C-alpha positions in Angstrom: -20.8 -6.8 7.4 -18.2 -8.0 5.2 -19.2 -5.2 2.8 -18.5 -2.5 5.4 -15.2 -4.2 6.3 -14.1 -4.1 2.6 -15.2 -0.5 2.3 -13.3 0.5 5.6 -10.0 -1.5 4.1 -10.4 0.2 0.6 -10.7 3.7 2.4 -7.6 2.9 4.3 -5.4 2.0 1.3 -6.5 5.2 -0.5 -5.6 7.2 2.7 -2.3 5.7 3.3 -1.2 5.9 -0.6 -2.4 9.7 -0.2 -0.3 10.2 2.6 2.8 8.4 1.3 2.3 10.8 -1.9 2.1 13.9 0.0 5.2 13.2 1.7 7.2 12.1 -0.9 6.6 14.6 -3.4 8.7 16.9 -0.9 11.7 14.6 -1.2 13.9 13.5 -3.7 15.1 9.4 -4.0 18.7 10.4 -2.7 17.4 12.5 0.1 14.9 9.7 0.7 17.5 7.1 1.0 19.3 9.0 3.7 16.6 9.4 5.9 15.8 6.8 8.0 12.7 8.3 9.8 11.0 8.6 6.1 12.2 5.0 5.4 10.5 3.9 8.6 7.3 6.1 8.1 7.0 4.9 4.6 7.6 1.4 5.4 5.0 1.5 8.1 2.5 2.8 5.6 3.1 0.1 3.0 3.1 -2.7 6.1 -0.6 -1.4 6.9 -1.6 -1.4 3.0 -0.4 -4.8 2.7 -2.4 -5.8 5.7 -5.6 -4.3 4.4 -5.2 -5.3 0.9 -4.5 -9.0 2.2 -7.9 -8.6 4.4 -10.0 -7.5 1.3 -12.6 -10.0 0.3 -11.9 -12.8 -2.1 -14.5 -11.2 -4.6 -12.6 -7.9 -4.9 -9.3 -9.9 -5.4 -11.0 -12.2 -8.0 -11.9 -8.9 -10.1 -8.6 -7.7 -10.2 -6.3 -10.9 -11.0 -3.6 -8.8 -12.6 -2.7 -7.0 -9.3 -0.1 -8.6 -7.4 -1.7 -9.5 -4.4 1.0 -12.0 -3.1 3.7 -9.6 -3.8 1.7 -6.8 -1.5 1.4 -9.1 1.2 5.1 -10.7 0.9 6.4 -7.0 1.4 4.2 -6.5 4.4 5.7 -9.8 5.9 9.3 -8.6 5.3 8.6 -5.0 6.7 6.8 -6.9 9.7 8.9 -9.8 10.6 12.2 -9.2 8.9 12.7 -5.5 9.2 16.5 -5.8 8.5 16.1 -7.1 5.4 14.2 -4.0 4.0 16.1 -2.5 1.0 15.3 1.4 1.1 15.5 1.7 -2.6 12.8 -0.9 -3.1 10.6 1.0 -0.4 11.3 4.1 -2.6 10.4 2.3 -5.6 7.3 0.9 -4.3 6.1 3.9 -2.9 6.7 6.0 -6.0 5.7 3.6 -8.9 3.9 0.6 -7.8 0.8 2.1 -6.0 -1.2 3.7 -8.9 -2.8 0.6 -9.8 -3.8 -0.4 -6.1 -5.1 3.2 -5.6 -7.4 3.2 -8.9 -8.5 -0.1 -7.9 -9.6 0.8 -4.6 -11.3 4.0 -6.0 -13.1 2.2 -8.3 -14.1 -0.5 -6.1 -15.1 2.2 -3.7 -17.2 4.0 -6.2 -19.2 0.7 -7.0 -19.8 -0.4 -3.3 -21.0 3.1 -2.0 -23.6 3.8 -5.0 
């Protein structure tokens, strides 16, 4: 049961990162920072990535101690509970430079869990 939950969460994280990348390949940083709808959409997806990452099993997190698990969840908390504190350029930076390691980890874990 826990294994299935991990698989579902890992797949969700990969899917959300793919959606973020698909959207942001069409927009420059400057355009993103002027587009509140794009900021909101990206923030929403990052919130759900943070929630799913937080709910991954301790085993998965322990296998990847270099990933900033606390920071991922902290961003989720800011987006969820202190929306006015969101800094758009941080959303852009996170979405364009900080998701590669998380996505690679998720794909690696999925490959090993689904085999």
